[in-house]
N, C-alpha and C positions, 0 to 999 in steps of 0.2 A: 609194431604199429603201421597201420597203412596211411597213405598220404591223405585219405579222406578223413582220418581220425586226428592227424597231425596238425592240418591246417586250422581249425578252429582254435587249437591250443596255442599255436603260434601267435595268433591274434589276441585271444582272451588273457594270456598271461600278463603282459603289461597292463592291460585294464584291471586285472586283479590287484597288480601291485599299486596302481593308482588308487583304487578303492580302498585298500587296507590302509595305506598312508594317509589318505585324504580323510577317512573317519577316525581311525585311533592312532595315527602317527604321532599326535601331539603328546600323547601319553607314553610313547616308546621312546627308548634311547635312540641317539643319533646312530649308533653302529647298528642298531637294529633296523631303523628306517632305511639307511643305505643299504644293508644287506638284503632286505626284501626287495627294494628297487633293482639292485644290480642282479640278484638272484633269479628274478624272473626273467630279466633281459638275457642272462647267460643260458637259461633253460630254454627260452624262445630261439635263441641262436642255434643251440643242439638240435632241436627239432627241426629248425630250418634247414640245417645241413643234411639230416635225414631225408626231408622232403626233395631237396634238391637232387640228391643221388638218384631219385625215382623218376626225374623228367630230363634226363641229360640228353635223350636221344630222340627228342621232338614230342614225347608223350605230353598229353595234358589231362589234368584232373579237375573236374568241377564239383563242388560241394555245395548243395542247396540247404541254406539255413531256414528261411522262411520267406513267405510271400508277403511283400508290403502293400501292393495295390494289385486287384485283379477285377477287371470288366470283361465284358463279353469280346471286345476286340484287343485289349490291351493287358498285359500284366507286368508287374515290377517286382524283381526278386532279389532278396539278398543271397548272394552266392559268392563263394570264394573259388578263385581260379587259379591253379599252378601250372604255369608253362615256363619255358625256358626264361623269358623276360621277367616274369613276376618273381620267379625264384631267386634269380641272380639279384634283384634289387631287395629282396627280403634279406638275403645273406648280407649285403651292404649295410642295410638299416639296422639290423640285429647285431651285426658283429661290431661294425663301428660304434653302434649305439651302446653296447655293452661296455666297450672300453671307455667311452665318454662317461657312463655312469660310475665306472669304477674310479676314474680320475675325480670325479665330483665328490666322491666321499671324503678325500682328503681336502679338495679345494674349497668346498663349502662348509667344513666342521664347525667353523666358529660363527656361522649365520643362524641367526635367530629364527630365520623362516625356512630351516632345513627341511622338515617335512613337507612343507608346502612344494618346495622346490623340486623335490623327487617325485611328488604327485604329479606335477606338471610335467616332468620329463618323461614319466611313464605315459602319462596320456598322451604326449607329443608323438612318442613312438606308435602307441596304438593307432592314432589317427593316420600316420603315414603307412603303417601296414593295411589299414582298410583301403586306402588310396591305391596302393600296389597290388593287393591280393583280391581286389573286387573284380568281379566277372563283367561289370557294366559300367556304363558313364555315370550313373546316378552314384554308385558306390564310390567311384572315383571323386565325384562332387563332394559327397559325404566327408571323405577323408581330406579332400582339397580345403574345404572350409575349416575341418578339425585342425589341421595343422595351422591354419590362419589364426583361429581363436588361441591356440597354445602359444603360438609365437608372440600373440599379443601380451598374453599372461607372462610370458618369460623375458621378453624384452623389457617390459614394465615392472619386472620383479621387485626391483629396489624403487618402488613408487614414491618413496618419501622424497626424492630428489625429483622435482616437477620436470626437468629435462628428460629423464627416462619416462615418464609418463607421456611427454610429447612424441618422443621416438617411437613409443608402441603404437600412440594413436597414429602417426605417419604411416607406419608399416601397415596398420589395418585399413585405412583409408585407400591408400595406393593399391593394396591388393584387391580391394573391393572393386577397384575400376577395371582391373584385368578380369575379375571374376565375373563381371558383368558381360565380358565379351565371350568367356566360357559358357556361360548360361544360355546365351543366345544362340551359340553354336550347338548345344545339346538340344534346344528346342527345334533347331532346324534338322538334326539328325533323327529326332523322333518323329518329326513332321513327314519327313521323307521315307524312312525306312519302317516306322511303325514300332520301334524297338530301340533300346540302348544297350542291348547285349553286344559286346564286342564280335563274338563269333557270328552272330546273325548278321550284323552290318557287313563284317568282312565277306562272308559267304554271299550277300546279296550283290555286292560290287563285283564279284568274281563270277557271277552267274553269266553264262552267255545270253546275249541279248538285253542284258539290263542297261537301261538307259537314264541318264540323270544329266541335268544341263551343266555345262562348265561354269556357268555364273553361280549356280547352287552349291556347287563343289568348291568354288573360291569363297563363297560366303561362309560355308561351314569352315574350312581350313583356316581361314583369315581370323575368325572368332576363335578357334582354338588356339591360335598364334597369340592372338591378343590376352587371351588368359595364361598363356605361358610366358610372355613379357612381364606380367606381374609377379608371378610366383618366382620366376627365374631371373628376374631383375635385369631386364634389358631397356635399352632406350625406348620410350621416354620414363618408364615406370622403375627405374632402377636406383633412385636417390635414398629410398627406404632401407636398403640394405646395409650401407655403411653406418646409417644411424641406428641400426639393430645392435651395434657393438655397445650400447647402453646396457644390455643384460649381461649376466654374469658370464664369463669367458667359456664355460662349457656349453652353455646355450648357443653361443657364436659356432663352436665347433659342430654342435649337432645341425644347426641351421644350414650351415654352409658346406658340410661335408656329407651327412647322412640322410637328410630330410627335405626340408622345405624347397630350397632352391633347385634341387633335382627333379622335383615334381613336373615342371614344365618340360624337362627333357624327356622324362617318362611317358608324359601324354602325348608327345609328338611321335616317339618310337612306337607306343602302343598303337597310335592311329596312322601308322605308315601305309596301311591299304588305301586311307583316303588321300594321303599326300602324294602317293604315286600316281593317281588319276590325272587324266589331261588337265582338268581345270583347275589342278593345285599348283601348276608350274610358276604362276605369278606369285602365289603365296611362299613358295620355297625361294623364289629370287628375293623377295622382301625379307624373308627370313635370314637369308645369306648375308645381305648387306646391313640389315639392322644388327645382327650378330657381330659383324666385321667392325662397324661403327663403334658398338659398345666395347668390343675387345681393346681397340686402340684408344678410345677417349677414357676408359677405366685405368688402362695401363699408365696413360700420360698422367691422370690425376694423382695416381699413387706415388709418382716419382718424387712428389713433394710434400707427402703426408709424414708426419713425425709422431703420430700415435700408432703403437705398434700393431693394434688391432684395425686401425682404419686402413693401414697399409695392406694387411691380409684381407680385409674386406672388399678393397677395390680389386685386388687380385682375383677374388673370386668372381666379381662381376666380369672381369677381363676374360677369365677361363670359361665362364658361361657362354660370353660372346664367341668364343672359338668353337664351343660345342654346337651352337646353332649354326655357325657357318657349316660345321660337318653336316648338320641334318638338312641345311639347305641343299646341300651338295648330293644328298640321298646317302651319305657316308654313315649309315645307322650304327654299324657295328663299331666303327671308329669312334663315334661318339660315345657308346656304350663303354668301350675300352677306357676312354679318358674319364668318363664319370667314375669308373672303378679305381683308376689310380690317382685321381684327383680326391677322392673320398679319402684314400690312405694319406697323402702327403699334406691335404689342406687340414684335416683332423689333427695330424701330427703339429703342423705349424702352430694351428690356434691353441691346441693344448699346451705347445710349447710356450706360446706367448703367455699363456695362464700361469704357467710355471714361474716365467720371468716376472710377472706382475705380482704373483704370490711372494717371490723373494724380495721383490723391491717395495714392498708394503703398499701396493695397490698403485704404484706409479706406472703410467702408460707411455710417457713421452720418452723417445729413445735418446734425445738430447741430454737427458739427466740420467742415461745409464753408463755403459763403458765399462770394458775389463770384466765381464760377467763370466768368461769362459772358465775361469779357474776358481770361481766361486760356487758355480753350479755347472759341474762337468758334464753331468748326463744330459741335462737339458740342452747344453751347448752342442754336444755331439749329435744328437736327435735332431735339433733345429737345422743344424748344418745339413744333414741328410735331406730333410724336408726342403730346404733351399736348393740343394742341388738337384733334387728331383723337379721341383716346378721350374727350374731355370733350364731344364733340358740338357743336363750334363750327362754324357754318354754313359750308357749301361745302367742307369738308374730308370725307373719306371715311367716317369714324365719324358724321359728321351724317347721312348717307343711310342706311347700313347699320342703325345703332342705331335710328333714328326709324322704319324701316319697321317693325321688330319692334314698337315702341310703337304704330304705326299699326294693325297686327293686333289688338293687345290692346285698343285703343279700339273696334274694330269689334264685338268678341266678349266681351270680359271687363272691364268697367269697372274693377273692384277691381284687376285685374292691371295695367291701364293705369297707375293712380295709384301702385301699388307700384314698378312700374317707373320712373316719373318720380322717384320718391324715391330708388331706386337710383341712377339717372343723376345726381341732384343730388349725392349723396354722392361719386360717381365723380369729378365736376368738382371738388369742394372738396378731396380728398386729392390728387388729380393737381396741381392748382395750388398747394396747400402744398408738396409735393414739389418743384415746379418753383421757386418763389420762395425757398424756403429754400435750396435748393442754388445757385443761380446768382446771387442777388442779395445784398445786405447786404455786411458786411465779411467777410473770411476769418477762419474760427475754428479752423483747424487749426494745427498745430506750424510753426515756422520751417523745419524740414527739408521738411515736406510742400510749403510755400509756394515754397522754392526749387526743389522738383523739380517743380512744376506745368508740363505742357506738353501740346500737342495729339498725339495718337498719330500714327504713320506712315500713309501713303496707303492701306495694306491695311486699315486700321481706318477711316478718314475716308470712303473710297469707298462702302463699303457704307450708311454713314448717310446719304450724300447720295441715292443711289439709292432706299433705303427711305422717305427724306423725301418724294421725288417721288411714290412710289406710294401715300404717305398722303395726299397732298393730292388726287390724281386717280383713286385708286381707286374712288371713288363714281361716276365715269362708266360703271362696268360696269352699273350698274342704275340709271341716272337715272329719277326718277319722272316720269310723264307731264305733270305741272304744269309742268315745267321747259322742256320742248321740245314741238313740236307732236306730238300722238300719243304722245309720250315714246319713250324707248329701251327700257327695261326689257329690255335685252339678255341679262342673266343668266336673267331670268324666262322668255324664248323659248327660251333655250339649254337649260334644264333641262325646259321643257314638253315637249320631245319623249319623253322616257322617263327613268326613273330605274332604274338596275339591270336595264334590259331588260324591265321589268314592264308597261310601256304604261300604267300609272297616272300621270296627269298629277298634278303638285303643285297643290294648291289653295291660291290667293293671292287674297284676298278684299278687301283694304283699298281703299276708294275714294280715288282720286288727290286730290280736292279736300280731303277730310278729312284726308288725309296731309299737305298742305301746310300746314293750319291747325295740326296738331299739331306739324309740324316748326318752324314759326314759333315756337311756344310753348316747345319743347324747347329751340331754339337761343338764344332770349332768356334762358331760364333760365341757359343755360351761360355766356353772356356777362355775365350780372349777378353770377354766382358768381365768374367770373374777376376781374370789377373789386373786388368785396368781399375776396376773398382777397389781392389786390394791395394794397388799402389796409391789411389786417391785418398782412401778413408783409413788406412793403416800406415803405410810408409810415410805419406805426407800428413798425416793425422788431421785430414779435413773434417770439419763438423757441419752438420746442416746449419744454415743461416737462421738467424733469428727472423720472426714473422715480418718485423719491421722493416728488415733488410732486403726482403726478397721483391724483386721487381720483374717486370716484363711477362715472358712464357711462365717463368717460375712463380710468379706471383698467381697467374691463372690457374695453375696446377694446384697450388697451396690453397686457393679459394674454390677448388672442385669445378673449375670453369664457370663459376657463378650460377650453375643449374638451380640451386635453392633459391638464390635470389630472383632469377628469372621466373621460376614457377611462382614465387611468392608475389612478384609484381603482375603476372598474367593471370594467375588463377586465384590464389588464396586471398590477397586483398580484394578484388572484386567481389568474390563470393561473401567475404566477410561484410562488405560495404552493403552489398544487397541484402544480405541477413539482418543487418542492423536497421536499415532503412525499411525493409519489409516488417521486421519486429515493431519499429516505431509506428508504422502507419497502422498494422493490424492490431497492435494492442492500444496505441495512444490515440488513434483517430477511430478506425472502424469499430473495436470492440467498445471503446468509451462512448462513442456516438450511439452505437446500438444499444448499450445498457441505458444510457440516458434517455433515447428516444423510446425504448420500451415503456421506460418508467412513466414518461410524459403521456404516451398512449393510455396506458392504464388509469393514470390520473385523470385524464380527459374523460375516459369511459366513465370512470366513477362519479365525476362530476354530472354527467348525462343521466346516469342511472339514479343519482341521489335526487335529481329533480322530479322524477317519477314518484319516489318514495316522499310524499308530502306529510303522511301522518293525518290526514283528514279523510273522514269516512265517507262523505259525499264524493270526494274525487274517486275512490276506490270503486263506489257504486257505479259512477258514470263510466269508468274503463270497463266494468263488467258488462254494463248495457251494450257499449261499443263491441265487445267481443261476441256476445250473443248474437247481435245482429249480422255480424260478419259470418258467424257459423251458419246462419239462415241462408244468407245470400249465397255461400259456398255450395249449400245442399241443393238450393233451388236451381243453380246453374250447371252444376256437374251430374247431379243426380236424377233430376225430372227430365233433362233432355237424354 
């Protein structure tokens, strides 16, 4: 099969799975529903691998599906575009997505909404594939909104609990704020270039003699970045992501590892031809420091969270902040490298947390766990591997990808380097705290929970093992030159051909020897932190303090730096107050008076008309005489002259 034949199938298979389960899934067995949903994902992944093999050397393939809008000066086409970037993202989405679907077959088997869950999950993947495979910004926006609505459906999947509905609504609204920025940016692109096709916009900016004001470029790129802050959870639009933990754990894994939160990263890398123009320097600086602040703030908040999923959620926000630091420095390959390894170990950690929650009868508070390593050994070992990877322990995937970003920072932004090292230290602290409190010590749950403790079925443990292997060896994708003769840097060479067909090569400037020195320092720091946290939480058997006993900075961390309270005071309450007052005035005053007033006018008009209707014949004859005289006068004045 050719790539042009494969691409539509990659996209349509998840949609077909969603359609089948959405229409007849209720009448099918749960095994059949899960097999259909997971099967279409597996086939889509195999097809993605086949397409990926065809675009490794800078080739690109465009497949025209249909024309949506066509005028004399503008056309909007639905096209699929396979190049290095889109196919790499497709591999991540379909590959990790397949493992999450497989895990869900065991995790959700007792849920009454089983068929509905897999319908939404397949639809989520379809929307993300539209986002990454589309050839223009319109299709990206279509997929962008698609993952937004699917996340709303999945976060609020257990809508019987009202707090889950609130979490879904919060995610939806905060993303709409970012989406408005993206939409404005797309209108600016369309207004300037007359097209939304990536290739046409890229060719235009590369054309010799092309002129565009720096202010307009800043406007376009800052709007794109605002859109990215919503989807990829950056300050100030990051508070929705931890609340998204209200959904089933596989949803958390899908959002955090393979789909939604990487959309903002993809948008920025795809638009690198715009972000490399002179007018975008300020946007990149803003991106860098917003990402840096987000990375540190989220890591600090994670330090005192006790919900196993909330810790991982803030970890994702922190890692995304680091990715935006890389993008702000122009280290696009380093960012995509970390997106890849992060997808592996974050999916592993979330699915591992799901396995823990499954074993603990839905308990998520790590203070009520402990000693689980002997009860669920596969989950324990794989969760440990994920913890080592995200903490930057040497020779695991996160060690290479995260420290490549840190190496770039050392070369060009010394302050940013030290700030990222601080963020990395916090990451290692809260992750090892999470690991040791959960899996070591004595069991602190109930007798019923202890009696129920067991490893999940093969459908849950197999994805953990596969992701653990990827989390160990994923760093080989872009191994620095200091480890092998002339190095591999395979991913750097892969992306060096082009990004989005622009022909602009990604600038990667970190010196290999310097990178090695920095890696040793970062790796040593992570190992030391692991040892110290082991002493604190295992040897000394320290446990996280009760909520009422937490004070000072620890209290601020536990309370998430009061971001929700601040937003509630500054935005939510004023908007609700204005809405209530507006509703009271509009309904209670304006509408009431309007309805009553109209009634009175009609009544008065009726009174006047009623006076004319006397019922006496002589009155009617008199009015007829007046009418005839009026017509005669009108005729004399206007027609005789």
